[in-house]
C-alpha positions as CSV (number, residue, x, y, z in Angstrom):
1,M,-6.6,22.4,4.9
2,K,-8.2,23.6,1.6
3,E,-5.1,24.9,0.0
4,L,-3.5,21.5,0.3
5,D,-6.5,19.4,-0.9
6,R,-4.4,17.6,-3.5
7,I,-1.9,16.2,-1.0
8,T,-3.0,12.8,0.3
9,I,-1.6,10.4,2.8
10,D,-2.8,6.8,2.7
11,P,-0.9,4.0,4.5
12,E,-1.8,1.8,1.6
13,V,-0.2,4.0,-1.1
14,C,3.5,4.5,-1.3
15,L,4.0,3.3,2.3
16,G,2.1,6.3,3.6
17,Q,4.3,9.0,2.0
18,P,2.4,12.1,1.0
19,T,1.3,11.7,-2.6
20,I,-0.5,13.8,-5.2
21,R,-4.3,13.0,-5.4
22,G,-3.7,9.4,-4.2
23,M,-1.6,8.6,-7.2
24,R,1.7,6.9,-6.8
25,I,3.6,10.1,-7.4
26,T,5.0,11.3,-4.1
27,V,5.5,14.9,-3.1
28,S,9.2,14.1,-2.6
29,V,9.5,13.1,-6.2
30,I,8.1,16.4,-7.3
31,L,10.3,18.3,-4.9
32,K,13.4,16.5,-6.1
33,L,12.5,17.4,-9.7
34,V,12.0,21.0,-8.9
35,A,15.3,21.1,-6.9
36,S,17.2,19.5,-9.8
37,G,16.2,22.5,-11.9
38,M,13.3,21.0,-13.9
39,A,10.7,23.6,-15.0
40,T,7.0,23.0,-14.3
41,R,6.5,22.4,-18.1
42,E,9.1,19.7,-18.1
43,I,7.6,18.0,-15.1
44,L,4.2,18.1,-16.6
45,E,5.6,16.6,-19.8
46,A,7.3,13.8,-17.9
47,Y,4.2,13.1,-15.7
48,P,1.2,13.9,-17.9
49,E,-1.2,12.8,-15.2
50,L,-0.1,15.8,-13.1
51,E,-1.5,19.3,-13.3
52,E,0.3,22.6,-12.5
53,E,-1.7,23.0,-9.3
54,D,-0.3,19.6,-8.1
55,I,3.3,21.0,-8.3
56,V,2.2,24.3,-6.6
57,Q,0.6,22.3,-3.7
58,A,3.7,20.1,-3.4
59,L,5.8,23.2,-2.9
60,K,3.2,24.7,-0.4
61,Y,3.2,21.4,1.5
62,A,7.0,21.5,1.7
63,A,7.0,25.1,2.9
64,W,4.4,24.2,5.6
65,L,6.4,21.2,6.8
66,S,9.6,23.3,7.0
67,S,7.9,25.9,9.1
68,E,7.0,23.3,11.8
69,K,9.2,23.3,14.9
70,A,11.7,20.5,14.7
71,K,12.9,18.5,17.6
72,P,16.2,16.7,17.5
73,I,15.9,12.9,17.5
74,P,18.4,11.2,19.8
75,I,20.4,8.5,18.0
76,K,21.7,5.6,20.1
77,G,25.5,5.1,19.9
78,V,26.2,8.7,18.9
79,A,28.3,10.8,21.4
80,G,26.1,13.2,23.3
81,A,22.9,11.2,22.7
């Protein structure tokens, strides 16, 4: 997927979590920073190795994931499971 070419998943990096360009900065870290109210400029200052497009693609990746059809996962020991 060309528009998400900065998102990488490698089992050897951050336990296979999606990262930005193979660096040890996970998509989830970026999403948490954005969700906490940090501006793009502030994130780029805190993580100078990032570029604005990295943040944009992290958000696009999250949007893509949230559009996937989710299936409930049964949990043992929970009533109704």
